[in-house]
Structures are given as structure tokens and as C-alpha cells.
DOFI-688581 format. One record per residue (C-alpha): y, z, x; residue in three letters. Coordinates in pm, 1 decimal. Example, Ala and Ser with C-alpha at 12.3 -4.5 7.8 and 13.67 -1.06 7.14 Angstrom:
         yy         zz         xx    aa
     -450.0      780.0     1230.0   ALA
     -106.0      714.0     1367.0   SER
This chain:
         yy         zz         xx    aa
      103.0      554.5     2382.7   MET
     -209.7      572.5     2239.3   THR
     -427.9      908.2     2245.5   LYS
     -723.6      854.0     2463.7   GLY
     -866.2      509.4     2556.6   ASN
     -588.1      267.9     2510.7   SER
     -807.1      -42.8     2453.3   SER
    -1034.9      131.5     2174.4   THR
     -670.0      244.2     1967.8   ALA
     -595.3     -125.5     1970.4   TRP
     -957.0     -219.6     1858.4   ARG
     -938.7       18.6     1615.3   MET
     -580.6     -143.9     1501.5   VAL
     -807.1     -466.8     1508.4   ALA
    -1106.3     -331.9     1261.0   LEU
     -826.0     -160.1      990.8   SER
     -632.4     -481.3      964.3   PHE
     -956.7     -630.0      905.4   ILE
    -1023.9     -358.9      674.3   ALA
     -710.6     -342.3      475.7   GLN
     -687.1     -723.5      453.6   ASN
     -999.0     -771.5      270.4   PHE
     -916.9     -487.7       18.1   ALA
     -564.1     -531.3      -60.5   ILE
     -530.4     -865.3        4.2   GLY
     -845.9    -1003.1     -200.2   ILE
     -802.0     -736.6     -478.3   SER
     -460.6     -813.1     -558.6   PHE
     -380.9    -1149.0     -393.6   GLY
     -653.5    -1267.3     -683.2   SER
     -527.6    -1079.4     -943.8   LEU
     -277.4    -1284.8    -1036.3   GLY
     -457.8    -1588.8    -1116.2   PRO
     -755.5    -1415.1    -1284.2   ILE
     -557.1    -1232.2    -1529.0   LEU
     -396.3    -1619.9    -1607.5   VAL
     -752.2    -1703.3    -1630.8   TYR
     -891.6    -1413.3    -1833.4   LEU
     -588.1    -1494.0    -2077.8   GLU
     -658.2    -1841.6    -2107.5   HIS
    -1016.7    -1780.6    -2134.1   ALA
    -1033.7    -1467.1    -2371.2   SER
     -716.9    -1510.0    -2579.7   GLN
     -622.1    -1181.1    -2509.5   VAL
     -285.9    -1044.5    -2471.4   SER
     -104.3     -964.1    -2129.8   ARG
     -156.7     -589.9    -2142.0   SER
     -554.7     -626.7    -2235.2   MET
     -573.9     -898.6    -1922.8   SER
     -370.3     -657.6    -1703.2   SER
     -632.0     -354.9    -1789.4   LEU
     -812.3     -373.4    -1466.4   GLY
     -544.0     -343.3    -1232.7   SER
     -420.4      -14.7    -1403.5   ALA
     -738.5      103.3    -1406.0   ILE
     -797.2       33.2     -994.0   LEU
     -442.4      211.9     -959.5   THR
     -596.5      527.0    -1143.8   VAL
     -879.7      549.9     -946.7   THR
     -743.9      519.8     -607.4   MET
     -479.3      773.1     -679.5   ALA
     -763.8     1005.5     -834.0   LEU
    -1031.8      899.2     -534.3   ALA
     -737.7      949.3     -238.2   ALA
     -742.1     1309.0     -242.7   PRO
    -1114.3     1322.0     -195.1   ALA
    -1133.4     1060.8       69.5   VAL
     -832.6     1266.5      232.9   GLY
     -992.6     1581.1      238.2   PHE
    -1309.6     1421.1      301.9   TRP
    -1168.9     1238.6      632.6   LEU
    -1104.7     1616.8      737.4   ARG
    -1473.7     1668.6      821.2   LYS
    -1684.6     1350.4      811.3   HIS
    -1603.4     1048.8     1041.6   SER
    -1402.9      736.1      935.6   SER
    -1671.7      491.8      972.1   ARG
    -1860.5      641.2      716.3   SER
    -1596.3      643.7      498.6   VAL
    -1488.6      272.4      571.2   MET
    -1842.1      193.7      510.3   MET
    -1887.9      336.9      156.1   THR
    -1585.5      174.3       74.0   GLY
    -1694.9     -210.8      161.2   ALA
    -2026.0     -144.1      -17.0   ILE
    -1844.4      -69.0     -309.2   LEU
    -1640.0     -352.8     -344.3   SER
    -1972.7     -561.9     -246.0   CYS
    -2137.5     -408.1     -563.9   VAL
    -1836.6     -443.7     -753.1   GLY
    -1760.9     -812.9     -693.9   TYR
    -2116.0     -933.2     -735.0   LEU
    -2178.2     -715.2    -1090.1   ILE
    -1800.5     -918.0    -1156.6   LEU
    -2006.0    -1229.3    -1143.9   SER
    -2233.2    -1129.1    -1425.7   ARG
    -2012.9    -1017.0    -1731.0   ILE
    -1775.3    -1197.0    -1902.1   SER
    -1625.8     -951.1    -2132.3   ASP
    -1263.1     -862.0    -2044.9   VAL
    -1319.0     -504.1    -2101.9   LEU
    -1607.2     -485.2    -1884.5   GLU
    -1413.4     -678.0    -1607.4   PHE
    -1113.6     -425.8    -1619.6   ALA
    -1391.6     -102.6    -1591.7   VAL
    -1577.3     -220.7    -1319.2   ILE
    -1251.4     -421.6    -1138.7   PHE
    -1085.0      -69.5    -1199.1   GLY
    -1337.5      192.3    -1103.0   VAL
    -1552.9       -4.9     -796.9   LEU
    -1289.8     -197.4     -677.3   ILE
    -1068.9       68.3     -688.4   GLY
    -1292.6      344.2     -516.4   ALA
    -1345.7       53.6     -244.7   GLY
     -961.7       39.4     -187.9   ASN
     -897.5      404.6     -140.9   THR
    -1153.5      396.3      130.5   MET
    -1091.0       83.1      316.3   LEU
     -675.7       38.2      304.7   ALA
     -550.1      349.7       72.9   ALA
     -626.8      653.5      287.5   VAL
     -830.9      586.1      566.7   THR
     -693.1      309.9      799.4   PRO
     -355.7      463.2      790.8   SER
     -502.6      819.8      883.3   THR
     -713.1      660.1     1176.8   LEU
     -426.2      485.1     1307.9   ILE
     -221.7      799.2     1305.0   SER
     -449.4      973.6     1468.4   ARG
     -486.6      740.3     1774.9   TRP
      -98.1      671.4     1853.3   PHE
      164.5      918.0     1891.9   ASP
      502.4      895.4     1762.5   VAL
      626.0      635.5     2027.4   LYS
      414.7      354.5     1905.4   SER
      234.5      479.5     1544.1   ARG
      494.4      266.1     1340.0   GLY
      417.2      -16.0     1589.5   ARG
       40.6      -18.0     1521.9   ALA
       80.4      106.6     1164.0   LEU
      290.3     -206.0     1119.5   GLY
       53.8     -427.9     1298.2   ILE
     -269.4     -283.3     1111.9   MET
      -95.1     -361.1      759.6   SER
       -1.0     -732.8      792.4   LEU
     -114.8     -863.1      495.3   PRO
     -210.0    -1188.1      620.1   VAL
     -432.6    -1255.0      340.9   PHE
     -210.3    -1220.3       64.6   LEU
      -77.1    -1543.0      218.0   LEU
     -331.6    -1757.4      138.0   PHE
     -532.4    -1548.7     -110.0   THR
     -370.6    -1637.8     -432.9   PRO
     -375.4    -2039.4     -328.4   VAL
     -714.5    -2021.4     -271.2   ILE
     -827.0    -1836.4     -586.9   CYS
     -635.6    -2029.3     -800.4   THR
     -791.7    -2361.8     -686.5   ARG
    -1149.0    -2225.2     -642.4   ALA
    -1116.0    -2087.2    -1004.8   ILE
    -1019.1    -2458.9    -1103.4   ALA
    -1245.0    -2635.2     -933.1   VAL
    -1618.9    -2441.1     -899.9   VAL
    -1532.7    -2126.8    -1183.5   GLY
    -1456.3    -1761.4    -1158.2   ILE
    -1818.4    -1681.4    -1102.9   THR
    -1912.5    -1846.7     -761.3   PRO
    -1551.2    -1714.8     -663.9   TRP
    -1678.1    -1329.3     -738.7   PHE
    -2034.7    -1395.0     -560.6   ILE
    -1848.2    -1525.1     -223.2   ALA
    -1614.5    -1217.6     -230.5   VAL
    -1913.2     -987.4     -313.0   GLY
    -2073.7    -1105.6      -18.6   LEU
    -1828.3    -1114.6      237.4   SER
    -1776.8     -742.0      177.4   PHE
    -2107.5     -691.4      274.1   GLY
    -2037.1     -863.0      613.6   LEU
    -1742.1     -603.5      590.1   LEU
    -1954.2     -323.3      583.1   ALA
    -2198.9     -409.9      895.4   VAL
    -1815.6     -479.0     1071.5   LEU
    -1739.9      -98.5     1009.9   MET
    -1993.8       64.9     1203.6   LEU
    -1752.1      -45.3     1497.9   ALA
    -1503.6      212.7     1362.7   ILE
    -1463.7      561.8     1602.5   VAL
    -1194.6      857.0     1571.0   ASP
    -1028.3      975.3     1870.8   PRO
    -1156.2     1241.0     2062.1   PRO
     -987.8     1589.6     1901.4   GLN
     -924.3     1742.8     2253.3   ALA
     -649.8     1412.2     2257.9   ALA
     -500.5     1539.6     1998.3   ASP
     -212.2     1782.6     2116.7   ALA
      150.7     1620.6     2016.7   GLU
      538.8     1691.9     2116.9   VAL
      731.4     1713.2     1771.7   THR
     1045.1     1539.3     1785.3   ALA
     1299.8     1808.1     1816.0   VAL
     1102.9     1964.9     2089.4   GLY
      814.0     2212.8     1969.1   ALA
      450.2     2166.4     2061.2   SER
      120.3     2210.9     1923.0   GLN
     -235.4     2135.5     1976.6   THR
     -558.8     2109.8     1766.4   GLY
     -586.3     1996.9     1420.4   PRO
     -621.5     2345.8     1261.9   SER
     -248.7     2391.3     1311.3   LYS
     -112.2     2120.4     1161.3   ARG
     -380.1     1970.5      866.9   SER
     -244.0     2163.2      599.7   LYS
      -62.6     1917.6      313.7   VAL
      306.6     2098.8      341.2   PRO
      307.8     2152.1      -34.3   PHE
      584.5     2448.1        7.4   LYS
      800.5     2149.0      179.6   ASP
     1065.0     1983.3      -48.8   ALA
     1111.3     1724.9      144.1   ARG
      722.6     1646.6      120.2   PHE
      742.3     1607.0     -271.2   TRP
     1050.8     1420.4     -243.4   ILE
      922.5     1141.4       53.2   LEU
      576.0     1119.9     -194.5   THR
      793.2     1039.8     -526.3   LEU
      986.3      776.3     -263.4   CYS
      670.3      635.9     -173.1   ALA
      526.5      641.6     -517.1   ALA
      834.2      383.4     -621.4   GLN
      786.2      169.8     -355.2   MET
      367.8      172.8     -403.3   THR
      400.3      142.8     -797.1   ALA
      651.6     -162.8     -784.2   THR
      454.4     -379.1     -534.0   THR
      172.2     -344.4     -739.2   TYR
      398.5     -447.2    -1015.9   VAL
      532.8     -717.7     -845.6   PHE
      150.0     -835.3     -705.5   LEU
       32.1     -828.4    -1103.9   THR
      307.9     -967.4    -1237.8   HIS
      453.1    -1212.7    -1006.1   ALA
      241.4    -1522.3    -1124.8   VAL
      262.5    -1445.6    -1498.0   PRO
      618.3    -1399.5    -1478.3   PHE
      683.4    -1723.8    -1309.1   ALA
      448.5    -1923.7    -1555.3   VAL
      632.1    -1750.9    -1821.6   ASN
      948.2    -1897.9    -1708.5   VAL
      802.3    -2245.4    -1674.2   GLY
      643.5    -2255.9    -1338.9   ILE
      353.0    -2441.0    -1312.3   ALA
       -2.3    -2233.4    -1170.0   ASP
       18.9    -2363.3     -814.2   ILE
      412.1    -2329.4     -764.4   ARG
      368.6    -1933.4     -899.5   ALA
      113.7    -1859.4     -663.3   GLY
      344.8    -1917.6     -408.2   LEU
      560.2    -1646.5     -487.2   LEU
      295.3    -1406.3     -389.2   VAL
      201.9    -1631.7      -91.9   SER
      562.8    -1599.5       63.1   THR
      554.0    -1233.2      -28.9   PHE
      254.0    -1210.8      218.7   ALA
      416.2    -1445.0      462.0   LEU
      707.1    -1251.5      477.5   SER
      542.9     -910.4      468.8   GLY
      359.5    -1031.3      802.4   ILE
      699.7    -1085.7      987.7   ALA
      824.9     -754.2      780.6   GLY
      544.3     -542.6      920.7   ASN
      647.8     -702.6     1290.0   LEU
      963.4     -564.9     1246.6   ILE
     1016.2     -284.9     1018.6   VAL
      716.1      -50.6     1223.9   GLY
      895.7     -108.7     1564.6   PRO
     1213.4      -11.7     1378.6   ALA
     1104.7      277.1     1234.7   ALA
      977.8      409.0     1547.9   ASP
     1358.6      344.6     1709.2   LYS
     1604.2      408.9     1391.9   PHE
     1352.7      660.2     1207.8   GLY
     1114.7      628.5      919.6   PRO
     1286.6      805.0      694.2   VAL
     1622.7      607.8      749.7   ARG
     1401.0      266.5      719.4   MET
     1228.9      408.1      379.1   VAL
     1630.7      440.4      256.3   ALA
     1728.4       96.8      367.8   VAL
     1373.8      -80.4      241.1   SER
     1465.4       84.0     -132.2   THR
     1803.1      -12.7     -141.4   GLY
     1772.9     -338.6      -45.0   VAL
     1419.7     -385.3     -270.1   GLN
     1669.8     -251.6     -568.2   ALA
     1890.6     -519.0     -492.2   ILE
     1576.1     -795.4     -494.2   ALA
     1433.3     -679.6     -790.9   TRP
     1754.2     -690.4    -1005.5   ALA
     1816.3    -1089.3     -893.9   GLY
     1425.3    -1137.7    -1028.4   LEU
     1626.9    -1027.6    -1382.3   THR
     1886.5    -1308.0    -1372.3   VAL
     1765.4    -1600.1    -1233.0   THR
     1488.4    -1838.7    -1306.4   THR
     1548.2    -2074.8    -1015.3   SER
     1183.7    -2169.3     -851.0   PHE
     1410.7    -2164.9     -510.5   GLU
     1592.6    -1825.5     -610.5   LEU
     1220.0    -1652.4     -635.3   LEU
     1082.6    -1756.4     -358.7   LEU
     1370.7    -1622.5     -168.8   ALA
     1367.7    -1255.1     -362.8   LEU
      993.9    -1285.8     -315.4   SER
     1076.9    -1352.7       62.5   ALA
     1320.7    -1012.6       41.5   ILE
     1044.7     -765.3     -142.7   LEU
      731.2     -891.6       92.5   GLY
      924.5     -836.0      367.7   PHE
     1013.1     -495.1      270.9   LEU
      734.9     -329.6       73.8   SER
      424.0     -424.9      230.4   THR
      556.9     -169.4      492.3   SER
      537.2      117.9      253.9   THR
      248.7      251.7      368.4   THR
      328.8      229.3      779.8   PRO
      644.5      386.5      695.0   LEU
      499.1      723.4      452.4   HIS
      267.7      773.3      713.4   CYS
      530.4      767.8     1003.7   ASN
      720.3      952.4      842.5   ALA
      474.4     1216.2      723.2   LEU
      344.6     1243.3     1091.0   SER
      709.2     1284.6     1233.8   VAL
      793.4     1553.6      957.2   LEU
      486.2     1711.7      948.4   PHE
      197.2     1602.3     1208.8   GLY
      -25.4     1342.4     1219.6   SER
     -346.2     1566.3     1130.5   ASP
     -133.7     1596.1      817.2   SER
     -139.8     1249.2      726.1   VAL
     -480.5     1202.8      555.8   GLY
     -443.2     1519.8      333.3   PRO
      -94.3     1456.2      245.4   ALA
     -132.6     1082.5      181.8   LEU
     -434.9     1200.5      -44.7   GLY
     -262.0     1490.6     -216.6   ALA
        7.8     1224.5     -295.6   GLY
     -170.3      987.3     -511.7   TYR
     -158.4     1208.4     -764.3   ILE
      193.1     1264.0     -768.7   VAL
      204.4      841.2     -741.8   LYS
      -64.1      815.9    -1016.4   LEU
      176.5      807.0    -1319.3   PRO
      382.4      572.3    -1172.2   PHE
      123.1      375.8    -1035.8   MET
      -34.9      317.5    -1396.0   PHE
      274.2      348.3    -1585.6   GLY
      460.6       70.3    -1429.1   TYR
      151.5     -168.1    -1476.6   LEU
       94.6      -23.0    -1821.4   VAL
      494.5      -51.0    -1941.5   LEU
      544.0     -382.2    -1800.2   ALA
      271.3     -549.9    -1980.2   ALA
      335.9     -345.3    -2289.8   HIS
      719.3     -462.7    -2266.5   LEU
      644.9     -844.0    -2196.5   PHE
      432.3     -823.6    -2514.3   ASP
      706.3     -665.9    -2723.9   VAL
      952.8     -861.1    -2570.6   THR
      845.4    -1167.8    -2430.0   GLY
     1022.4    -1147.5    -2097.1   ALA
      985.3     -937.2    -1785.0   TYR
     1411.3     -828.8    -1761.5   VAL
     1339.2     -478.6    -1943.3   MET
     1080.5     -393.9    -1648.2   PRO
     1220.3     -571.7    -1401.8   PHE
     1529.9     -331.7    -1449.8   GLU
     1304.4       -1.8    -1493.8   ILE
     1172.1     -155.0    -1158.3   MET
     1536.5     -171.1    -1015.6   CYS
     1644.4      167.1    -1081.0   GLY
     1334.0      335.8     -956.1   ALA
     1389.7      228.4     -630.4   LEU
     1732.1      324.3     -613.8   ALA
     1641.6      659.0     -722.4   ALA
     1388.6      657.1     -441.8   ALA
     1689.4      553.4     -214.0   CYS
     1849.2      877.4     -296.2   LEU
     1595.4     1054.6     -236.2   GLY
     1530.2      922.5      145.5   ALA
     1911.2     1031.6      204.5   VAL
     1825.4     1371.1       15.1   ALA
     1554.4     1403.6      289.5   ILE
     1759.9     1290.3      576.6   PHE
     1999.7     1544.8      481.2   VAL
     1773.6     1832.4      420.7   MET
     1642.2     1762.0      794.4   SER
     1991.9     1782.0      920.8   ARG
     2042.0     2143.7      725.0   ARG
     1683.5     2261.0      867.4   GLN
     1655.0     2150.8     1196.5   GLY
     1294.0     2142.9     1190.0   THR
      977.9     1948.4     1207.8   GLN
      657.3     2072.0     1213.0   HIS
      780.0     2403.3     1110.9   GLY
      980.0     2469.0     1395.4   SER
     1330.9     2574.5     1452.1   ARG
     1570.4     2356.8     1658.3   ALA
     1933.3     2311.3     1652.7   PRO
     2103.0     2216.7     1352.4   VAL
     2272.2     1932.4     1464.6   GLY
     1973.8     1817.7     1681.1   ARG
     1738.1     1651.3     1358.1   ALA
     2017.7     1404.4     1262.2   ILE
     2116.3     1277.9     1633.8   SER
     1685.4     1226.2     1700.4   ASP
     1620.8      909.7     1617.0   PRO
     1251.2     1008.2     1509.7   SER
     1369.2     1089.3     1168.3   ILE
């Protein structure tokens, strides 16, 4: 079910899908090939070449709280248009520079800020406001389909080899300029339609009663830490999958197929995991997702077979690309849909040490050991801990028997599929 006009709601899903794919699909889809190019062209270390991705995650984390609270007073349209313009300017500037450090700063700051407005916070908040608990997971899953990630690594690798990196940046920058115009069609739902019945039978109306970040609820912090592990490990894969494959002897073009396979599987994953979260509960799905991802990361540490790496990439893509939909859906179910924007924004501060630290740590450990075994083992352990965290939220919800701050019979929360 939607809040307000159904056709408008699904049009917002389509526009958010485009914005999400432009921001995440292009920036992270092209990052692996760009890192390989920078290392060969400038003769720099893996730590230096990946500095841009680390700065990008810091920018996203620092900008997210501001964007989340900006959305409480301003339209999603203005935020997303600003993000597209920042990305447009950023990529056009990148086409004019050749220094690796300058690349890292421009890519990290401008593209990172653009990503936060176009993908990290705004689309998820918009869709959570337009859809109720019965169909929110499906809508968020469709919005998050990583279609651009499927093609970008291969296209970027080929483009750099044929025409060079400068035309690539110019073409991407101009495409974000067109995206800014398209974002004029974004509209927020009518506030009058924002009444919602909670999963355990309580009802509240209006955003003012449910828009505060639930800092006092331990489940918020545990859920945020779980999402941090899922997000940070995904960034590590997108950044280091191609260099990792090249390091074990796989050719550049074939190495790019790992990210493409990740994205193709992610498309199927978003179409399945979102509705599954609606049926079985987003917290349950977080536990399942993190547990299986931990096993897949363990597999990456013990094989160099291209076929097995493709299979493991497919598993990670199937599950990890639905991280944001699962996180948003869980926040909506536990604390109300109007908490999503501020809670996502505030949560990025908690995510920052992991998003930044894991990227830097993976690059540093590679420089020290010459392999990715140790950093991938750390990713495995982080996801295993997140799985336990999701189980803890589940148990706490059972004991509290509460959502949105309303009291319900103790046994009811655990049997309710919305958790």
C-alpha cells in the first residue's frame, strides 16, 4: 500500500532508482578500474590509490546527519538536485587534474557529498515516506537495484583503455548535469497521509511524534552497528575486488566481471530480499544476510579460482546490495517511518570509523602482506558479529514487546512478521 497517489509513489521509486544508480553505480562501479589505472600511471601504492574512496566514505558519513535533518524541513527535490550538481562539478574537475592526491580530495569530497544526497539518505527517506509497512520493503528493494554496477566496471575499463580517463570523467559529469534536471520531477508525499499503524497494534499520526532519532533505545545502536558492518564490507568489496582479482593473476577485464556479477546478483537480491523482509521481518533478514555474507568472505580467503570467485561475488551481491533497504525497513518497523531520515543521518557517524577504517585497513594490510587474506578475514569476523547483533535485537524486541514506544503482549512481537 502507498500513502497518497499510487502512481506518483511508484514514479518516485523510478526516479530514486535512477538517482541511486547514478550515484553508487558509477562512483563505485568505476572505482576499481580507476585504481588500477592510477597505480600504473602514477606508480603509487594501493593505500595511496584508494585514498579517494576512503575520503568519500568519510564525506558521506559526515554529510549524512546534515542531509537527514535537512530533509525534515526541506524537499527531497532540492536535496537530490544539489547532489547531482555537486557530482557533475566533481567529475568535470576530475577531468582536468592528474595528481593522485588532488584526485582523492575532489573525488572524496564532491562525489561523496553528491552520493549522500542522491543515494545514501534521501531516496530511502523518500520511499519510506511514500510506502507503508506492507509494501515498503518491495519498493525499497526495487529502488536499490544496482543495475549500473552491472555495466560500469566493464564499460569504464574499456573506455579508459580506448579513449583515456579524461573523456570518461567528462561524459560522467555531463550525465550528472542531465540528472539534476530530471530531479525536478521529485515530489514528497502529502503530510496528511502520514498516519501509520504500528506492527504491534499502536497508532500515531503526524511526523512530529515520530521524527526524533531513538538514541535511548539500544536496538537503534545495535541496528546501526549491524548496518555499519554490512555497508563497510560492501565498500571494501567494491573498492578492492578488481585489484584483488588482478593480484591473484586474473586479467583486468575478467577481474571487472566480479563487480558486474556482484551487481547482477544484487538485482535479483533486491527483488527477493525486499519482499522477504516484508513477509518475514527486516531484522530476521539482517541476521540471515550477515551470517551468509560472513561465510562468503571466508570463502574469498581460501580460493583463487575465477569460477569460485564469481560464485562468491554473486552471493555477496545478492545479499549486500539490499543493506540500505533492510536498514530503512527495520528503522521504519521499529521506530516509525519519519525516523528514517534523521536516524540514517545520525547513524552514519557511527558507521564512519568502519567505512573509513576498513578501506584504509584493507589497503594497508595488502601493502604489508602482499595479499588480501588478512583483511578479508576481518570482514568475515565483522559480519559474524553483526549477525549476532541482529539476533540480539530480535530477542530484545521479544522481551520488550514494543515498537514505536508502544507496549504490547510479550509474546506478540516475536510472532509478528514485521520484525
